[in-house]
C-alpha positions, -999 to +999 in steps of 0.1 A: +270-146+201+285-158+233+309-139+255+339-153+274+358-137+302+393-150+311+404-145+347+437-150+363+457-146+331+493-142+340+512-111+330+535-129+306+507-145+286+488-111+285+519-093+272+526-120+245+490-118+234+493-080+232+524-082+211+510-109+188+478-088+182+499-058+174+520-078+149+488-089+132+473-054+133+442-064+153+429-059+188+438-083+216+402-095+216+403-103+179+436-121+183+422-142+211+391-151+189+414-161+161+436-183+184+405-200+199+389-206+165+421-222+151+427-243+182+391-257+182+387-262+144+394-295+127+416-293+096+398-294+063+416-326+055+429-352+080+459-357+058+469-321+064+470-328+102+491-360+096+516-341+075+519-313+101+532-338+127+546-367+107+555-354+073+589-350+056+593-316+073+596-334+106+620-361+093+594-388+088+593-405+054+570-434+051+573-458+022+544-479+012+552-516+007+550-529-029+516-544-038+506-566-066+476-556-087+444-575-079+419-589-103+387-569-107+357-583-087+331-601-109+297-586-100+278-603-129+266-633-109 
């Protein structure tokens, strides 16, 4: 596994990471790993990402325009 060292981390960020790790009952190193993994992972479904930023919880309600049913394609020829 790879290692990462973070230099020049300001005191405020360090303290917030310490508090967040304590709230989750893990070490600061584990908390940093979790944050990095979440920040660099794609969502399982792209629709989940869409809903996070544009869904009803954010005041965006999109209505699909009405559509007429189409005739099935004839593949017998």
